[in-house]
N, CA, C and O atoms as a Tinker XYZ file with bonds, in Angstrom:
   400  protein
     1  N     63.894000   80.980000  144.717000    73     2
     2  CA    65.175000   80.571000  144.206000    64     1     3
     3  C     66.457000   81.093000  144.903000    63     2     4     5
     4  O     66.710000   81.898000  145.799000    81     3
     5  N     67.123000   80.299000  144.112000    73     3     6
     6  CA    69.038000   80.700000  144.327000    64     5     7
     7  C     69.214000   81.726000  143.879000    63     6     8     9
     8  O     68.503000   82.023000  142.919000    81     7
     9  N     70.225000   82.723000  144.361000    73     7    10
    10  CA    71.295000   84.077000  143.587000    64     9    11
    11  C     71.644000   83.727000  142.412000    63    10    12    13
    12  O     71.798000   84.442000  141.421000    81    11
    13  N     71.826000   82.134000  142.574000    73    11    14
    14  CA    72.699000   81.903000  140.662000    64    13    15
    15  C     71.089000   81.664000  139.892000    63    14    16    17
    16  O     70.925000   81.427000  138.695000    81    15
    17  N     70.015000   81.795000  140.916000    73    15    18
    18  CA    69.808000   81.258000  139.418000    64    17    19
    19  C     68.346000   82.792000  138.798000    63    18    20    21
    20  O     67.527000   82.728000  137.881000    81    19
    21  N     68.524000   83.539000  139.451000    73    19    22
    22  CA    67.804000   84.570000  140.064000    64    21    23
    23  C     68.861000   85.607000  138.910000    63    22    24    25
    24  O     68.279000   86.192000  137.996000    81    23
    25  N     70.244000   85.738000  139.041000    73    23    26
    26  CA    71.381000   86.283000  138.259000    64    25    27
    27  C     70.531000   85.693000  136.947000    63    26    28    29
    28  O     69.694000   86.265000  136.249000    81    27
    29  N     71.017000   84.446000  136.878000    73    27    30
    30  CA    70.680000   83.880000  135.555000    64    29    31
    31  C     69.519000   84.465000  134.769000    63    30    32    33
    32  O     69.707000   85.248000  133.837000    81    31
    33  N     68.203000   84.032000  135.201000    73    31    34
    34  CA    67.385000   85.240000  134.879000    64    33    35
    35  C     67.376000   86.388000  134.748000    63    34    36    37
    36  O     67.084000   86.563000  133.565000    81    35
    37  N     67.573000   87.732000  135.420000    73    35    38
    38  CA    67.245000   88.682000  135.269000    64    37    39
    39  C     68.763000   88.839000  134.020000    63    38    40    41
    40  O     68.484000   89.889000  133.441000    81    39
    41  N     69.971000   88.378000  133.468000    73    39    42
    42  CA    70.654000   87.868000  132.286000    64    41    43
    43  C     70.038000   87.986000  131.302000    63    42    44    45
    44  O     69.964000   89.008000  130.621000    81    43
    45  N     69.253000   86.428000  131.000000    73    43    46
    46  CA    68.140000   86.281000  129.901000    64    45    47
    47  C     67.658000   87.314000  129.968000    63    46    48    49
    48  O     68.379000   88.044000  129.288000    81    47
    49  N     66.759000   87.951000  130.422000    73    47    50
    50  CA    65.760000   88.601000  130.414000    64    49    51
    51  C     66.564000   90.191000  129.386000    63    50    52    53
    52  O     66.183000   90.647000  128.308000    81    51
    53  N     67.924000   90.737000  130.427000    73    51    54
    54  CA    68.757000   91.703000  129.418000    64    53    55
    55  C     68.772000   91.203000  128.201000    63    54    56    57
    56  O     68.482000   91.916000  127.240000    81    55
    57  N     69.135000   89.820000  128.052000    73    55    58
    58  CA    69.620000   89.436000  126.450000    64    57    59
    59  C     68.315000   89.062000  125.488000    63    58    60    61
    60  O     68.435000   88.580000  124.362000    81    59
    61  N     66.760000   89.439000  126.275000    73    59    62
    62  CA    66.430000   89.179000  125.669000    64    61    63
    63  C     65.469000   90.231000  124.992000    63    62    64    65
    64  O     64.662000   90.099000  124.071000    81    63
    65  N     65.936000   91.646000  125.987000    73    63    66
    66  CA    65.575000   93.274000  125.849000    64    65    67
    67  C     66.620000   93.139000  124.703000    63    66    68    69
    68  O     66.295000   93.212000  123.517000    81    67
    69  N     67.832000   92.949000  125.109000    73    67    70
    70  CA    68.548000   94.011000  123.544000    64    69    71
    71  C     68.514000   93.240000  122.194000    63    70    72    73
    72  O     68.852000   93.793000  121.148000    81    71
    73  N     67.941000   91.454000  122.265000    73    71    74
    74  CA    67.583000   91.177000  121.056000    64    73    75
    75  C     66.672000   92.078000  120.349000    63    74    76    77
    76  O     66.587000   92.091000  119.121000    81    75
    77  N     66.008000   92.815000  121.108000    73    75    78
    78  CA    64.779000   93.515000  120.353000    64    77    79
    79  C     65.503000   94.553000  119.124000    63    78    80    81
    80  O     66.147000   95.544000  119.468000    81    79
    81  N     65.319000   94.206000  117.741000    73    79    82
    82  CA    65.684000   95.079000  117.130000    64    81    83
    83  C     65.090000   96.298000  116.155000    63    82    84    85
    84  O     63.905000   96.513000  116.410000    81    83
    85  N     65.658000   97.189000  115.048000    73    83    86
    86  CA    64.834000   97.833000  114.384000    64    85    87
    87  C     64.736000   97.069000  112.643000    63    86    88    89
    88  O     64.363000   97.498000  111.551000    81    87
    89  N     65.272000   95.796000  113.121000    73    87    90
    90  CA    64.831000   95.282000  111.803000    64    89    91
    91  C     63.579000   93.879000  112.029000    63    90    92    93
    92  O     64.016000   92.731000  111.952000    81    91
    93  N     62.354000   94.058000  112.248000    73    91    94
    94  CA    61.901000   92.709000  112.536000    64    93    95
    95  C     61.577000   91.337000  112.007000    63    94    96    97
    96  O     60.835000   90.581000  112.634000    81    95
    97  N     61.990000   91.093000  111.147000    73    95    98
    98  CA    62.845000   89.692000  111.137000    64    97    99
    99  C     64.114000   88.905000  111.955000    63    98   100   101
   100  O     64.251000   87.772000  112.417000    81    99
   101  N     64.754000   89.815000  111.902000    73    99   102
   102  CA    66.055000   89.452000  112.944000    64   101   103
   103  C     65.528000   89.922000  114.658000    63   102   104   105
   104  O     66.101000   89.412000  115.621000    81   103
   105  N     64.657000   90.696000  114.799000    73   103   106
   106  CA    63.758000   90.712000  115.928000    64   105   107
   107  C     63.260000   89.131000  116.715000    63   106   108   109
   108  O     63.381000   88.650000  117.842000    81   107
   109  N     62.580000   88.639000  115.244000    73   107   110
   110  CA    61.774000   87.682000  115.621000    64   109   111
   111  C     62.649000   86.090000  116.044000    63   110   112   113
   112  O     62.312000   85.069000  116.643000    81   111
   113  N     63.653000   86.466000  115.504000    73   111   114
   114  CA    64.911000   85.384000  115.433000    64   113   115
   115  C     65.399000   85.077000  116.520000    63   114   116   117
   116  O     65.317000   83.992000  117.096000    81   115
   117  N     66.114000   86.354000  116.962000    73   115   118
   118  CA    67.025000   86.586000  118.432000    64   117   119
   119  C     66.234000   86.108000  119.411000    63   118   120   121
   120  O     66.577000   85.252000  120.227000    81   119
   121  N     64.605000   86.928000  119.320000    73   119   122
   122  CA    63.620000   86.493000  120.707000    64   121   123
   123  C     63.769000   85.007000  120.508000    63   122   124   125
   124  O     64.780000   84.566000  121.053000    81   123
   125  N     63.122000   84.221000  119.948000    73   123   126
   126  CA    62.939000   83.272000  119.851000    64   125   127
   127  C     64.256000   82.249000  119.988000    63   126   128   129
   128  O     63.948000   81.103000  120.313000    81   127
   129  N     65.594000   82.489000  119.797000    73   127   130
   130  CA    66.787000   82.190000  120.065000    64   129   131
   131  C     66.946000   82.034000  121.422000    63   130   132   133
   132  O     67.268000   80.926000  121.851000    81   131
   133  N     66.647000   83.633000  122.714000    73   131   134
   134  CA    66.417000   83.771000  123.573000    64   133   135
   135  C     66.101000   82.977000  124.677000    63   134   136   137
   136  O     66.618000   82.583000  125.722000    81   135
   137  N     64.834000   82.874000  123.915000    73   135   138
   138  CA    63.761000   82.035000  124.172000    64   137   139
   139  C     63.980000   80.031000  124.700000    63   138   140   141
   140  O     63.608000   79.587000  125.786000    81   139
   141  N     64.568000   79.295000  123.722000    73   139   142
   142  CA    64.480000   78.883000  123.199000    64   141   143
   143  C     65.775000   78.100000  123.720000    63   142   144   145
   144  O     65.841000   76.894000  123.959000    81   143
   145  N     67.279000   79.518000  123.905000    73   143   146
   146  CA    67.921000   78.325000  123.397000    64   145   147
   147  C     69.194000   78.793000  124.617000    63   146   148   149
   148  O     70.375000   78.462000  124.511000    81   147
   149  N     68.669000   79.553000  125.656000    73   147   150
   150  CA    69.807000   80.459000  126.358000    64   149   151
   151  C     70.062000   79.813000  127.829000    63   150   152   153
   152  O     70.813000   80.300000  128.675000    81   151
   153  N     69.413000   78.805000  127.954000    73   151   154
   154  CA    69.843000   78.198000  129.235000    64   153   155
   155  C     70.431000   77.286000  128.464000    63   154   156   157
   156  O     70.550000   76.445000  129.355000    81   155
   157  N     70.958000   76.701000  127.405000    73   155   158
   158  CA    71.367000   75.970000  126.753000    64   157   159
   159  C     73.162000   76.217000  126.290000    63   158   160   161
   160  O     74.029000   75.462000  125.850000    81   159
   161  N     73.120000   77.676000  126.660000    73   159   162
   162  CA    74.622000   78.481000  126.688000    64   161   163
   163  C     75.176000   78.520000  127.795000    63   162   164   165
   164  O     74.754000   78.851000  128.903000    81   163
   165  N     76.711000   77.961000  127.244000    73   163   166
   166  CA    78.174000   78.495000  128.355000    64   165   167
   167  C     78.043000   79.686000  128.043000    63   166   168   169
   168  O     77.361000   80.304000  127.226000    81   167
   169  N     79.006000   80.005000  129.023000    73   167   170
   170  CA    79.130000   81.614000  129.529000    64   169   171
   171  C     80.247000   81.953000  128.697000    63   170   172   173
   172  O     80.621000   83.121000  128.796000    81   171
   173  N     80.905000   81.169000  127.856000    73   171   174
   174  CA    81.658000   81.610000  126.317000    64   173   175
   175  C     80.775000   81.805000  125.443000    63   174   176   177
   176  O     80.908000   82.627000  124.536000    81   175
   177  N     80.026000   81.261000  125.565000    73   175   178
   178  CA    78.898000   81.821000  124.313000    64   177   179
   179  C     78.727000   82.894000  124.143000    63   178   180   181
   180  O     79.106000   83.655000  123.253000    81   179
   181  N     77.512000   83.159000  125.908000    73   179   182
   182  CA    76.589000   83.862000  125.970000    64   181   183
   183  C     77.753000   85.491000  125.470000    63   182   184   185
   184  O     77.464000   86.483000  124.801000    81   183
   185  N     79.210000   85.047000  126.255000    73   183   186
   186  CA    80.312000   86.352000  125.443000    64   185   187
   187  C     80.324000   86.487000  123.942000    63   186   188   189
   188  O     80.551000   87.521000  123.314000    81   187
   189  N     80.059000   85.350000  123.481000    73   187   190
   190  CA    80.269000   86.077000  121.506000    64   189   191
   191  C     78.627000   86.230000  121.184000    63   190   192   193
   192  O     78.217000   86.976000  120.295000    81   191
   193  N     77.954000   85.611000  121.830000    73   191   194
   194  CA    76.375000   86.080000  121.649000    64   193   195
   195  C     76.328000   87.581000  121.704000    63   194   196   197
   196  O     75.763000   88.188000  120.795000    81   195
   197  N     76.812000   88.142000  122.581000    73   195   198
   198  CA    76.576000   89.391000  123.245000    64   197   199
   199  C     77.117000   90.242000  122.300000    63   198   200   201
   200  O     76.418000   91.167000  121.885000    81   199
   201  N     78.775000   90.016000  121.696000    73   199   202
   202  CA    79.709000   90.707000  121.012000    64   201   203
   203  C     78.958000   90.841000  119.751000    63   202   204   205
   204  O     79.024000   91.821000  119.009000    81   203
   205  N     78.038000   89.497000  119.505000    73   203   206
   206  CA    77.436000   89.678000  117.978000    64   205   207
   207  C     75.747000   91.078000  117.736000    63   206   208   209
   208  O     75.109000   91.574000  116.808000    81   207
   209  N     75.770000   91.119000  119.278000    73   207   210
   210  CA    75.015000   91.747000  119.388000    64   209   211
   211  C     74.488000   92.930000  119.551000    63   210   212   213
   212  O     73.373000   93.379000  119.816000    81   211
   213  N     75.917000   93.487000  119.255000    73   211   214
   214  CA    76.478000   94.598000  118.728000    64   213   215
   215  C     77.140000   94.773000  117.139000    63   214   216   217
   216  O     78.080000   95.417000  116.673000    81   215
   217  N     76.376000   94.074000  116.725000    73   215   218
   218  CA    76.866000   94.629000  115.494000    64   217   219
   219  C     75.744000   95.068000  114.686000    63   218   220   221
   220  O     74.689000   94.676000  115.184000    81   219
   221  N     75.528000   95.979000  113.242000    73   219   222
   222  CA    74.321000   96.694000  113.259000    64   221   223
   223  C     73.598000   95.157000  113.340000    63   222   224   225
   224  O     73.805000   94.007000  113.727000    81   223
   225  N     72.596000   96.019000  112.679000    73   223   226
   226  CA    71.219000   94.919000  111.995000    64   225   227
   227  C     71.412000   94.649000  110.813000    63   226   228   229
   228  O     71.678000   93.468000  111.035000    81   227
   229  N     71.524000   94.745000  109.554000    73   227   230
   230  CA    71.930000   93.758000  108.354000    64   229   231
   231  C     72.774000   93.834000  108.260000    63   230   232   233
   232  O     73.077000   94.459000  107.244000    81   231
   233  N     73.856000   93.383000  109.042000    73   231   234
   234  CA    75.186000   92.803000  109.007000    64   233   235
   235  C     74.531000   91.487000  109.752000    63   234   236   237
   236  O     74.346000   90.451000  109.113000    81   235
   237  N     74.268000   91.575000  110.843000    73   235   238
   238  CA    73.522000   90.989000  111.482000    64   237   239
   239  C     72.986000   89.764000  110.944000    63   238   240   241
   240  O     73.432000   88.634000  111.141000    81   239
   241  N     71.472000   90.257000  109.887000    73   239   242
   242  CA    70.863000   89.318000  109.493000    64   241   243
   243  C     71.271000   88.977000  108.264000    63   242   244   245
   244  O     70.460000   88.225000  107.723000    81   243
   245  N     72.288000   89.256000  107.553000    73   243   246
   246  CA    72.953000   89.049000  106.594000    64   245   247
   247  C     74.482000   87.724000  107.233000    63   246   248   249
   248  O     75.382000   87.050000  106.733000    81   247
   249  N     74.204000   87.874000  107.880000    73   247   250
   250  CA    75.216000   86.516000  108.709000    64   249   251
   251  C     74.399000   85.720000  108.925000    63   250   252   253
   252  O     74.973000   84.714000  109.341000    81   251
   253  N     73.365000   85.578000  108.885000    73   251   254
   254  CA    72.282000   84.675000  109.798000    64   253   255
   255  C     71.925000   84.397000  108.228000    63   254   256   257
   256  O     71.901000   83.180000  108.048000    81   255
   257  N     71.699000   84.980000  107.273000    73   255   258
   258  CA    70.810000   84.490000  106.059000    64   257   259
   259  C     71.746000   84.183000  104.625000    63   258   260   261
   260  O     71.538000   84.044000  103.419000    81   259
   261  N     72.726000   84.176000  105.432000    73   259   262
   262  CA    74.003000   83.220000  104.296000    64   261   263
   263  C     74.469000   84.398000  102.752000    63   262   264   265
   264  O     74.954000   84.135000  101.652000    81   263
   265  N     74.006000   85.756000  103.425000    73   263   266
   266  CA    74.011000   86.550000  102.273000    64   265   267
   267  C     75.304000   87.507000  102.424000    63   266   268   269
   268  O     75.562000   88.498000  101.741000    81   267
   269  N     76.141000   86.900000  103.618000    73   267   270
   270  CA    77.248000   87.872000  103.656000    64   269   271
   271  C     78.365000   86.725000  104.766000    63   270   272   273
   272  O     78.244000   86.517000  105.973000    81   271
   273  N     79.376000   86.174000  103.819000    73   271   274
   274  CA    79.903000   85.428000  103.612000    64   273   275
   275  C     80.650000   86.101000  105.298000    63   274   276   277
   276  O     80.949000   87.217000  105.722000    81   275
   277  N     80.706000   84.394000  105.946000    73   275   278
   278  CA    81.116000   84.569000  107.403000    64   277   279
   279  C     83.036000   84.317000  107.130000    63   278   280   281
   280  O     83.551000   83.458000  106.414000    81   279
   281  N     83.882000   85.584000  108.131000    73   279   282
   282  CA    85.122000   85.307000  107.731000    64   281   283
   283  C     85.542000   83.706000  107.931000    63   282   284   285
   284  O     84.917000   82.716000  108.313000    81   283
   285  N     86.395000   83.851000  107.653000    73   283   286
   286  CA    87.406000   81.980000  107.574000    64   285   287
   287  C     87.890000   82.438000  108.810000    63   286   288   289
   288  O     88.423000   83.502000  109.125000    81   287
   289  N     87.466000   80.955000  109.750000    73   287   290
   290  CA    88.021000   80.622000  110.662000    64   289   291
   291  C     89.240000   80.489000  110.881000    63   290   292   293
   292  O     89.642000   79.346000  110.662000    81   291
   293  N     90.149000   81.351000  111.297000    73   291   294
   294  CA    91.292000   81.029000  111.491000    64   293   295
   295  C     91.887000   81.385000  112.935000    63   294   296   297
   296  O     93.053000   81.175000  113.271000    81   295
   297  N     90.947000   81.925000  113.683000    73   295   298
   298  CA    91.306000   82.510000  115.121000    64   297   299
   299  C     90.386000   82.021000  116.041000    63   298   300   301
   300  O     89.382000   81.387000  115.721000    81   299
   301  N     90.699000   82.296000  117.148000    73   299   302
   302  CA    89.301000   80.741000  118.499000    64   301   303
   303  C     88.197000   82.475000  118.193000    63   302   304   305
   304  O     86.983000   82.277000  118.240000    81   303
   305  N     88.370000   83.056000  118.085000    73   303   306
   306  CA    87.122000   84.131000  118.056000    64   305   307
   307  C     86.416000   83.969000  117.131000    63   306   308   309
   308  O     85.206000   83.763000  117.227000    81   307
   309  N     87.026000   84.030000  116.119000    73   307   310
   310  CA    86.404000   83.672000  114.315000    64   309   311
   311  C     85.329000   82.548000  114.729000    63   310   312   313
   312  O     84.137000   82.502000  114.423000    81   311
   313  N     86.232000   81.479000  115.664000    73   311   314
   314  CA    85.683000   80.182000  115.279000    64   313   315
   315  C     84.308000   79.753000  116.577000    63   314   316   317
   316  O     83.518000   78.832000  116.786000    81   315
   317  N     84.637000   80.922000  117.112000    73   315   318
   318  CA    83.137000   80.667000  118.328000    64   317   319
   319  C     82.330000   81.623000  117.601000    63   318   320   321
   320  O     81.153000   81.265000  117.602000    81   319
   321  N     82.492000   82.513000  117.092000    73   319   322
   322  CA    81.852000   83.857000  116.207000    64   321   323
   323  C     80.869000   82.575000  115.447000    63   322   324   325
   324  O     79.668000   82.411000  115.657000    81   323
   325  N     81.711000   81.765000  114.551000    73   323   326
   326  CA    80.558000   81.271000  113.260000    64   325   327
   327  C     79.613000   80.195000  113.986000    63   326   328   329
   328  O     78.408000   79.951000  113.929000    81   327
   329  N     80.734000   79.643000  114.717000    73   327   330
   330  CA    79.515000   78.416000  116.048000    64   329   331
   331  C     78.470000   79.348000  116.474000    63   330   332   333
   332  O     77.389000   78.836000  116.183000    81   331
   333  N     78.363000   80.103000  116.844000    73   331   334
   334  CA    77.094000   81.051000  117.219000    64   333   335
   335  C     76.321000   81.460000  116.000000    63   334   336   337
   336  O     75.152000   81.145000  115.774000    81   335
   337  N     76.797000   81.911000  115.533000    73   335   338
   338  CA    75.964000   82.147000  113.649000    64   337   339
   339  C     75.233000   80.558000  113.582000    63   338   340   341
   340  O     74.029000   80.426000  113.799000    81   339
   341  N     76.036000   79.508000  113.287000    73   339   342
   342  CA    75.183000   78.258000  113.032000    64   341   343
   343  C     74.254000   78.018000  114.031000    63   342   344   345
   344  O     73.174000   77.546000  113.678000    81   343
   345  N     74.571000   78.386000  115.944000    73   343   346
   346  CA    73.554000   77.449000  116.982000    64   345   347
   347  C     72.254000   78.167000  116.322000    63   346   348   349
   348  O     71.316000   77.432000  116.013000    81   347
   349  N     72.146000   79.585000  116.085000    73   347   350
   350  CA    71.045000   80.627000  115.984000    64   349   351
   351  C     70.476000   80.592000  114.276000    63   350   352   353
   352  O     69.473000   80.821000  113.599000    81   351
   353  N     71.880000   80.138000  114.162000    73   351   354
   354  CA    70.461000   79.479000  112.244000    64   353   355
   355  C     69.757000   78.065000  112.754000    63   354   356   357
   356  O     68.576000   77.801000  112.530000    81   355
   357  N     70.619000   77.245000  113.434000    73   355   358
   358  CA    69.830000   75.759000  113.802000    64   357   359
   359  C     68.982000   75.855000  114.185000    63   358   360   361
   360  O     68.034000   75.081000  114.059000    81   359
   361  N     69.042000   77.192000  115.007000    73   359   362
   362  CA    67.336000   77.318000  116.265000    64   361   363
   363  C     66.106000   77.646000  115.154000    63   362   364   365
   364  O     64.922000   77.321000  115.242000    81   363
   365  N     66.675000   78.278000  114.253000    73   363   366
   366  CA    65.921000   79.236000  113.337000    64   365   367
   367  C     64.810000   78.228000  112.572000    63   366   368   369
   368  O     63.585000   78.265000  112.463000    81   367
   369  N     65.915000   77.258000  112.071000    73   367   370
   370  CA    65.473000   76.101000  111.041000    64   369   371
   371  C     64.687000   75.396000  111.729000    63   370   372   373
   372  O     63.603000   75.044000  111.264000    81   371
   373  N     65.271000   74.902000  113.536000    73   371   374
   374  CA    63.989000   73.763000  114.013000    64   373   375
   375  C     62.682000   74.713000  113.995000    63   374   376   377
   376  O     61.683000   74.113000  113.600000    81   375
   377  N     62.515000   75.816000  114.275000    73   375   378
   378  CA    61.357000   76.596000  114.823000    64   377   379
   379  C     60.796000   76.240000  113.222000    63   378   380   381
   380  O     59.759000   75.585000  113.122000    81   379
   381  N     61.264000   76.535000  112.419000    73   379   382
   382  CA    60.641000   76.853000  110.765000    64   381   383
   383  C     59.578000   75.090000  110.626000    63   382   384   385
   384  O     58.454000   74.889000  110.166000    81   383
   385  N     60.205000   74.498000  111.016000    73   383   386
   386  CA    59.991000   72.781000  110.875000    64   385   387
   387  C     59.134000   72.750000  111.664000    63   386   388   389
   388  O     57.980000   72.400000  111.419000    81   387
   389  N     59.505000   73.063000  112.599000    73   387   390
   390  CA    58.202000   72.940000  113.375000    64   389   391
   391  C     57.032000   73.666000  113.020000    63   390   392   393
   392  O     55.961000   73.136000  113.316000    81   391
   393  N     57.007000   75.125000  112.262000    73   391   394
   394  CA    55.383000   75.213000  112.526000    64   393   395
   395  C     54.683000   74.268000  110.899000    63   394   396   397
   396  O     53.655000   73.619000  110.704000    81   395
   397  N     55.385000   74.490000  110.376000    73   395   398
   398  CA    55.281000   72.862000  109.190000    64   397   399
   399  C     54.160000   71.922000  109.454000    63   398   400
   400  O     54.032000   70.906000  108.771000    81   399
């Protein structure tokens, strides 16, 4: 493996570890997201995902489940955050459809 690949693998393991949450549902969704979508994320998206991981579990879960309104996307940060939430939701829905 090249150094860049080793670093990317280490970073993926770090994200997977950070996705271990106190809320089981969130834990499952995020672990699957990292497992299946991590390689497709850009550096900017990884930074947004990293910031989302700093949210409390209930707040993060509410965003994923549409029980909390996402902030109106007025700036670049809000748009990027909303786009990442959408990616997580889409990955979750795709996983549910595969299970049926």
